[in-house]
C-alpha positions as CSV (number, residue, x, y, z in Angstrom):
1,X,73.4,140.2,112.0
2,X,74.5,140.5,115.0
3,X,73.1,142.8,117.9
4,X,75.6,143.6,120.6
5,X,72.7,143.3,123.6
6,X,70.9,140.7,121.6
7,X,70.8,137.8,123.9
8,X,69.3,140.1,126.6
9,X,66.3,141.8,124.5
10,X,63.8,139.6,123.7
11,X,61.8,140.3,119.9
12,X,58.7,142.5,120.1
13,X,57.5,140.4,117.8
14,X,56.6,138.2,120.9
15,X,59.1,136.3,120.1
16,X,58.8,133.2,122.6
17,X,59.4,129.1,123.4
18,X,56.5,128.3,124.5
19,X,53.0,130.8,124.7
20,X,51.9,129.9,121.2
21,X,52.5,126.1,121.5
22,X,49.4,124.9,121.4
23,X,48.9,126.4,118.0
24,X,51.5,124.7,116.5
25,X,50.7,121.3,114.6
26,X,54.3,119.9,114.5
27,X,56.4,118.9,117.5
28,X,60.5,118.0,117.3
29,X,62.1,114.7,116.8
30,X,64.9,112.6,117.1
31,X,67.8,112.7,114.0
32,X,67.8,109.5,112.0
33,X,70.8,107.0,112.9
34,X,70.7,104.9,109.9
35,X,69.9,105.3,106.5
36,X,67.5,103.1,106.3
37,X,66.0,105.4,109.0
38,X,66.6,108.4,107.2
39,X,65.4,107.8,103.7
40,X,62.1,105.9,105.4
41,X,61.5,109.3,107.2
42,X,62.6,111.6,103.9
43,X,60.1,109.4,101.7
44,X,57.2,109.4,104.1
45,X,57.2,112.2,106.5
46,X,57.0,115.6,104.7
47,X,57.4,117.6,107.4
48,X,60.6,115.2,109.2
49,X,63.3,117.9,108.2
50,X,61.0,120.7,109.8
51,X,60.4,118.3,112.6
52,X,64.0,117.9,113.4
53,X,64.6,122.0,113.8
54,X,62.1,121.8,116.4
55,X,63.9,119.9,118.4
56,X,67.1,121.6,119.9
57,X,69.3,118.7,120.3
58,X,69.2,119.6,116.4
59,X,70.3,123.0,116.1
60,X,74.0,124.3,116.3
61,X,75.5,124.4,119.9
62,X,76.3,127.8,119.8
63,X,75.0,131.7,118.8
64,X,76.0,133.6,115.8
65,X,78.5,135.5,116.6
66,X,82.6,136.8,115.2
67,X,82.7,137.7,111.5
68,X,83.7,140.8,109.9
69,X,83.8,143.5,112.3
70,X,82.4,141.5,115.0
71,X,79.2,141.4,113.0
72,X,78.4,138.1,113.0
73,X,77.8,135.3,110.6
74,X,74.2,134.4,110.9
75,X,74.0,133.5,106.8
76,X,76.1,131.2,106.8
77,X,75.2,129.9,110.0
78,X,72.0,129.6,109.0
79,X,72.7,128.0,105.8
80,X,74.9,125.2,107.5
81,X,72.6,124.0,109.7
82,X,70.0,123.6,107.3
83,X,72.3,121.5,105.3
84,X,73.3,119.2,108.3
85,X,69.3,119.0,109.1
86,X,68.8,117.9,105.2
87,X,72.0,115.7,104.7
88,X,73.4,114.4,108.2
89,X,72.7,110.9,108.9
90,X,74.6,110.3,112.4
91,X,75.9,107.1,113.7
92,X,76.5,107.3,117.6
93,X,77.4,103.6,117.1
94,X,80.8,104.2,115.3
95,X,84.1,106.1,116.7
96,X,84.2,109.6,116.7
97,X,85.7,111.2,113.9
98,X,89.7,112.4,113.3
99,X,90.2,116.0,112.5
100,X,90.5,115.0,109.4
101,X,87.4,113.2,109.0
102,X,85.5,115.9,110.5
103,X,87.2,118.3,108.0
104,X,85.7,116.6,105.3
105,X,82.6,116.4,106.9
106,X,81.8,119.8,107.5
107,X,83.3,120.5,103.6
108,X,80.5,118.4,102.3
109,X,78.1,120.2,104.6
110,X,79.2,123.4,103.2
111,X,78.7,122.4,99.5
112,X,75.4,120.4,100.1
113,X,76.2,118.2,97.5
114,X,75.9,115.0,99.1
115,X,74.5,113.2,101.8
116,X,76.9,112.9,105.2
117,X,77.4,110.5,108.0
118,X,78.5,112.0,111.3
119,X,80.1,109.0,113.5
120,X,80.5,108.6,117.2
121,X,77.6,111.6,117.7
122,X,73.9,111.7,118.0
123,X,73.1,115.1,116.9
124,X,74.0,118.0,115.6
125,X,74.8,120.0,118.7
126,X,76.7,117.4,120.1
127,X,78.8,117.6,117.1
128,X,78.8,121.1,116.7
129,X,79.4,121.5,120.6
130,X,82.9,119.7,119.6
131,X,84.0,121.5,117.0
132,X,83.0,124.8,118.2
133,X,85.8,126.7,117.1
134,X,86.8,124.7,113.8
135,X,83.0,125.6,112.9
136,X,83.4,129.2,113.1
137,X,86.5,129.6,111.3
138,X,84.6,127.7,108.4
139,X,81.7,130.5,108.9
140,X,83.9,132.9,108.8
141,X,86.2,131.8,106.1
142,X,82.4,131.5,104.3
143,X,82.0,135.2,104.6
144,X,84.6,135.8,103.2
145,X,84.1,133.6,100.0
146,X,80.6,134.3,99.7
147,X,79.9,137.6,101.0
148,X,82.8,139.9,100.4
149,X,84.9,138.2,97.0
150,X,81.6,136.7,96.0
151,X,79.9,139.6,96.4
152,X,77.2,138.2,98.7
153,X,76.4,141.1,100.6
154,X,74.8,142.4,97.5
155,X,72.4,139.4,97.3
156,X,71.4,140.1,100.6
157,X,69.9,144.1,99.7
158,X,66.6,142.7,97.7
159,X,64.1,145.1,98.1
160,X,65.2,147.4,100.7
161,X,63.0,148.7,103.5
162,X,62.0,152.1,102.6
163,X,58.7,152.7,99.9
164,X,58.3,148.8,99.6
165,X,54.4,148.2,99.3
166,X,52.6,146.3,102.9
167,X,50.4,144.4,100.4
168,X,54.3,142.8,98.8
169,X,54.8,141.3,102.0
170,X,51.3,140.7,102.6
171,X,51.7,138.4,99.5
172,X,55.2,137.1,100.3
173,X,54.1,135.5,104.0
174,X,50.9,134.2,102.5
175,X,53.3,132.5,99.6
176,X,55.7,131.2,102.7
177,X,52.9,129.7,104.8
178,X,52.2,127.9,101.0
179,X,55.6,126.5,101.3
180,X,55.9,125.6,105.3
181,X,53.3,123.9,106.1
182,X,51.9,122.7,102.4
183,X,55.2,121.9,100.9
184,X,57.2,121.0,104.2
185,X,60.1,123.0,103.3
186,X,62.8,124.4,105.9
187,X,62.7,127.9,104.3
188,X,65.3,130.2,104.3
189,X,64.7,134.1,104.8
190,X,66.7,137.2,104.6
191,X,65.2,139.9,106.4
192,X,66.7,142.8,104.9
193,X,66.6,146.1,107.5
194,X,67.3,150.0,106.6
195,X,70.7,150.2,104.4
196,X,72.8,147.5,103.2
197,X,71.7,145.3,106.4
198,X,70.4,142.0,106.2
199,X,70.1,139.3,108.7
200,X,68.6,135.6,108.1
201,X,66.5,133.0,109.7
202,X,65.4,129.2,108.6
203,X,61.5,129.7,108.9
204,X,60.2,126.3,109.8
205,X,56.6,126.1,110.8
206,X,53.3,128.3,110.6
207,X,49.9,128.9,111.8
208,X,47.4,131.1,110.5
209,X,46.3,133.8,112.6
210,X,43.2,136.5,112.7
211,X,45.3,139.2,111.3
212,X,48.2,137.3,109.4
213,X,50.7,134.6,110.7
214,X,52.5,132.9,113.9
215,X,55.8,131.7,112.2
216,X,58.6,129.3,114.0
217,X,61.9,130.3,113.2
218,X,65.5,129.1,113.7
219,X,67.2,132.6,114.9
220,X,70.5,132.1,114.6
221,X,71.0,134.2,117.9
222,X,69.4,132.2,119.6
223,X,70.1,128.6,120.8
224,X,66.4,126.8,120.8
225,X,63.4,127.6,117.8
226,X,61.3,130.8,118.8
227,X,57.6,132.5,117.8
228,X,57.3,135.5,115.8
229,X,54.0,137.3,115.0
230,X,53.2,139.2,111.2
231,X,50.3,141.2,111.2
232,X,49.0,141.7,107.7
233,X,50.0,145.4,106.8
234,X,52.7,146.2,109.8
235,X,56.6,146.2,109.5
236,X,58.2,143.7,111.4
237,X,60.5,144.6,113.9
238,X,63.5,142.5,114.9
239,X,65.3,143.5,118.6
240,X,62.3,145.9,119.0
241,X,63.8,148.7,117.1
242,X,65.1,146.6,114.0
243,X,62.6,147.6,111.1
244,X,62.9,144.8,108.5
245,X,61.0,143.5,105.4
246,X,60.9,139.1,104.9
247,X,62.1,137.8,102.1
248,X,62.1,133.9,100.7
249,X,65.5,133.1,99.5
250,X,68.3,130.7,98.4
251,X,65.1,128.6,96.9
252,X,67.6,126.9,94.3
253,X,70.2,126.1,97.1
254,X,67.2,123.7,98.8
255,X,65.9,122.5,95.5
256,X,69.6,121.0,94.9
257,X,69.4,119.7,98.6
258,X,66.3,117.8,98.4
259,X,67.2,116.7,94.7
260,X,70.6,115.2,96.4
261,X,69.1,113.1,99.1
262,X,66.8,111.7,96.7
263,X,69.4,110.4,94.8
264,X,70.7,108.8,98.0
265,X,67.7,107.1,98.5
266,X,65.9,106.5,95.8
267,X,63.2,108.1,96.7
268,X,61.2,111.3,95.5
269,X,60.2,113.5,98.7
270,X,56.6,114.0,98.7
271,X,55.6,117.7,98.2
272,X,58.2,119.0,98.5
273,X,58.2,120.0,94.5
274,X,58.1,124.1,94.4
275,X,61.3,125.8,94.8
276,X,60.9,128.7,92.4
277,X,62.6,131.7,92.7
278,X,60.3,134.6,93.4
279,X,59.9,137.9,91.6
280,X,59.5,140.3,93.5
281,X,59.3,142.9,90.8
282,X,56.5,140.9,89.2
283,X,54.6,139.2,92.4
284,X,50.6,140.9,92.9
285,X,49.5,141.3,96.1
286,X,47.2,139.0,97.1
287,X,44.4,140.6,98.1
């Protein structure tokens, strides 16, 4: 989802780039520039991939735009960003790729079935800056094949907004914290808004507060990680007037990504061992 005036509006949920900095434990790191470095980090640092996304160099060089009816491509922007975070190794020591080679790199990143070396670049921002038009085209075609022809928009309407027990959302956020802090996952969330509208972002870090949580997210409508707050029992709001419920999603996709990395590196990634989908109809309140 793209909000027309989004770049001039702050999130009412305390989106910021620095006010919560002292409460978060993770900090940004640079992307690996060799297979040996990539595999070492993947094997030994359970929060490595989260830390990559806390460095703006590893976030796409352009925000959510275009798409059907100019409504944006946030779902696929976030998916490609997460795939590249887990599956790209940068090789600035090598010549930059040809257009044909770029097409192959993007196809592999989209599929999420193999770790990819990106020659001539140091990070995702550099790479996506040079190939913005090509990548935007990929995101829009992905939107058509998955979102329209593949009925992906139906999948976005997970639990609706009206009539949802606040205890359910509290429980979701507690389980999100488990996956973020204890298992080191980069979690894809659908933000279900009224009707069939749904946004998406990536959650990369969380801290507990007196009444809920602070979240560090990578939102395709911004070029840097942002911070949002969740208070138990309250409806979250996007950009001040879009109420939404947050749902953990695409867990199987992340499982496939992690298994691909483990096979490529011949390792077992620490702690990252719970990718089970959540049955929201059976989820019991946490308290």
